[in-house]
C-alpha positions as CSV (number, residue, x, y, z in Angstrom):
1,M,-36.1,26.3,1.7
2,L,-39.0,28.0,0.0
3,D,-37.5,27.4,-3.4
4,L,-37.4,23.7,-2.6
5,Y,-41.0,23.7,-1.4
6,H,-42.3,25.6,-4.4
7,A,-40.4,23.3,-6.8
8,L,-42.0,20.2,-5.2
9,N,-45.4,21.7,-5.4
10,K,-44.9,22.7,-9.1
11,I,-43.9,19.1,-9.9
12,L,-47.2,17.8,-8.4
13,A,-49.2,20.4,-10.2
14,F,-47.5,19.6,-13.5
15,T,-48.2,15.9,-13.1
16,Q,-51.7,16.2,-11.6
17,N,-54.2,13.8,-13.3
18,M,-51.4,12.0,-15.1
19,D,-50.5,8.4,-15.1
20,K,-47.0,7.0,-15.8
21,Q,-47.5,6.4,-19.5
22,K,-48.9,9.9,-20.1
23,F,-45.9,11.3,-18.3
24,I,-43.5,9.2,-20.4
25,D,-45.3,10.4,-23.6
26,D,-45.4,14.1,-22.6
27,E,-41.9,15.6,-23.2
28,K,-43.1,19.1,-22.1
29,T,-44.1,17.8,-18.7
30,Q,-40.9,15.8,-18.4
31,S,-38.9,18.8,-19.2
32,S,-40.8,21.0,-16.7
33,V,-40.4,18.4,-13.9
34,L,-36.7,17.9,-14.6
35,Y,-36.1,21.6,-14.5
36,Q,-37.8,21.8,-11.1
37,I,-35.6,18.9,-9.8
38,V,-32.6,21.0,-10.9
39,I,-34.0,23.9,-8.9
40,M,-34.4,21.6,-5.9
41,G,-30.8,20.5,-6.1
42,K,-29.6,24.1,-6.2
43,A,-31.9,25.1,-3.4
44,V,-30.5,22.2,-1.2
45,N,-26.9,23.5,-1.9
46,R,-27.9,26.8,-0.5
47,L,-29.1,25.5,2.8
48,S,-26.9,25.8,5.9
49,E,-25.2,22.7,7.3
50,Q,-27.0,23.5,10.6
51,F,-30.4,23.3,8.9
52,K,-29.5,20.1,7.2
53,N,-28.3,18.6,10.4
54,Q,-31.5,19.6,12.2
55,H,-33.6,17.8,9.5
56,P,-32.0,14.5,8.8
57,Q,-35.3,13.1,7.6
58,I,-35.0,15.2,4.4
59,P,-32.8,13.3,1.9
60,F,-30.6,16.3,0.9
61,N,-27.9,14.1,-0.7
62,E,-30.4,12.2,-2.8
63,I,-32.0,15.5,-4.0
64,R,-28.6,16.8,-4.9
65,G,-27.7,13.5,-6.6
66,M,-30.8,13.5,-8.7
67,R,-30.1,17.1,-9.8
68,N,-26.5,16.1,-10.8
69,R,-27.7,13.1,-12.7
70,I,-30.2,15.3,-14.7
71,V,-27.6,18.0,-15.4
72,H,-24.6,15.9,-16.2
73,E,-26.1,12.6,-17.5
74,Y,-29.3,14.0,-19.0
75,K,-29.4,11.4,-21.8
76,E,-29.6,8.6,-19.2
77,V,-32.5,10.0,-17.1
78,D,-34.9,7.1,-16.4
79,C,-38.5,8.3,-16.5
80,D,-39.6,5.3,-14.4
81,I,-37.4,6.5,-11.6
82,V,-38.6,10.1,-12.0
83,W,-42.2,8.9,-11.9
84,Q,-41.6,6.9,-8.8
85,A,-40.1,10.0,-7.1
86,I,-43.1,12.1,-8.2
87,K,-45.6,9.6,-6.7
88,K,-43.7,8.4,-3.6
89,D,-41.0,10.7,-2.6
90,I,-42.3,14.2,-3.5
91,P,-45.5,14.0,-1.3
92,A,-43.4,12.8,1.6
93,L,-40.8,15.6,1.0
94,I,-43.6,18.2,1.0
95,N,-44.7,16.9,4.4
96,F,-41.2,17.1,5.8
97,I,-40.5,20.5,4.4
98,S,-43.9,21.9,5.5
99,S,-43.1,20.7,9.0
100,A,-39.6,22.3,8.9
101,I,-41.0,25.6,7.6
102,A,-43.5,25.7,10.4
103,H,-40.8,25.5,13.1
């Protein structure tokens, strides 16, 4: 769970003070973010089914799916979708995971 939490925070740190166009133009940041998403997917795979069942608000399948897309269909990664995830989904995930870690 901590690997997932750290990866989420790294993504926000990498993209801090960026707008979408700067992200699209910055291949280093894209690469760093995509690598952290891969880590997130692997971290989700290591979580117990019991933990996943106890935290249905965390979209484990979607995280795993995004990782699989990056790994297996890397030429078709849509930066707009990744950017939306960074701005919308990742802050919410950090809140969910912070709550899960606290319990």
